[in-house]
N, C-alpha and C positions, 0 to 999 in steps of 0.2 A: 428057295432060290429064285431069282428073277432072271429071265432070259431076255436079252436085248440084241437087236441086229442094227448095225450101222453100215454105211458105205462111204468110201472116200476115194481121193485121187492123188496120184503121183503126177504132178503137172510139170512138164519140161518145156523150156524155151531155150533154144540154142545151147543145149547141153546143161543148162542150169535148172535146179529143182526148187519149186515153190515150197516155202516153209512158213508157218505162222508161230508167233510167240504169244503164249497164253499166260496171263497172270490173274488167277482167281483168288482175290482177297489174300494174297501172299501165302495161301495154303497149297496151291497147285500152280507150279510155275515151270515153263520150259518150252522148247521148240517142238512142234508137232506137224504132222501132215493134216490137211483139211479132211474132215469126215463128220458124219452126223447120222442121226436116227432116220430110219425108213418110215415114211408116213403111210397111212392107210391107203391102199390102192396104188401105191407107187412101185414101179419096177426098180430094181437095184441100180441099174445104169442111170435112171432119172434122179435117184437120190444122190448118187455120187456127183453128177453134174450140178445139181441144185446146191448141194453143200459147198462145193468149190466156189460157186457163184456167190452164195450168201456169206460164207466165212471169209473169203479172200477177195471178193469183187472181181473174180476172173471168169470170163466166158471161155471155157476150154472145149476142145474137141476130144471126144472119147476115141481112143485108139484100140485098146485091148484089155480084156479081163486079165489080171495078174494072179489073183489068188485071195485067200482069206487068212486072217490072223484071229486067234482066239485068246482071251484072257479073262481073268476074274478080278473083281475088286469089291471091297466092303462098303456098304452103306449102313446107316443106323438100322440095327435089328435084322439085317439080311446080307446076302451076297449076290452080286450081279455077275452072271456069266455072259460075256459079250463076244459076239462074232462080227468081224468087220470084213466086208468084201471090198477089194481094192482094184482100181482101174488105172491103167497108164493113159495119160492125157497129154495133149499138146496145146500150148498157148501161142497166140500170135504176137505177143509182146511181153515186156517185163512189168507191165502195170499190175499192181495189186493194192487192195485197200482192206486192212483188217477190220473185221466186224467187232466194234467196241461192245455191243450188247452181249456178245458171247465171251467177253473178257480177252479178246485178242488185241494186243497193244502194238504189235509190229508184224511185218511180213516182208518177204523178199525172196529173190532167186539166188541160189548158192551152187557153187561147183559141187560135184558129187562128193568128194572127200570132205568138204566143209559141211555139207548137209548131213552126211553120215555121222560125223562127230557131234554136230549140234543136236540131232534128234535125241529126245529124252528116253524113249522106250525101245528096248531091244526088238520087240515084234515089228515096230515101224522101221527099224534099221534093216531087218531081214527082208521086208517087203520092198524097201527101197533098192536093195541089192538085186532082187529079181526084176524089178521094173527097169533098172538101169541096164542090166544085161540085155533085156529085150530092146530097149532104146538103142544100145550100141550095135546090136545085131541088125536092126533096121537101118541105122546110119550106114553100116558097112555094105548092106545090100541096096542102098539108095532107095529105100522104101519109106523113109520118114518124110 
């Protein structure tokens, strides 16, 4: 078994959530949240901010740690056990530019209910729920 750790962000601007559309050689296709692998010597927060910047072209501000999701997937001759640490982030505008080298072909900001239904993976839907609850709480308290 291979163990892997990634970090990512739920980026919000004016109530809308940043999503990326990935199409990897027509074998892996769907809307996802930006995330990526922790590099050697990198803190989880740094990884999350870097991955959002690299994959979506967004310079976001880190607000709060939301939690982690865990899942497994198969690769040739092995199984990968993946842990993803998620952070709530704020963006200053709606700009995004998908990273073509990583097979992202589209990106955009979507209303919560749209983003929830567009996301491909249940674990990302769950983390989006937690992040949006925190965002809503902060809006209500005027701390966003």
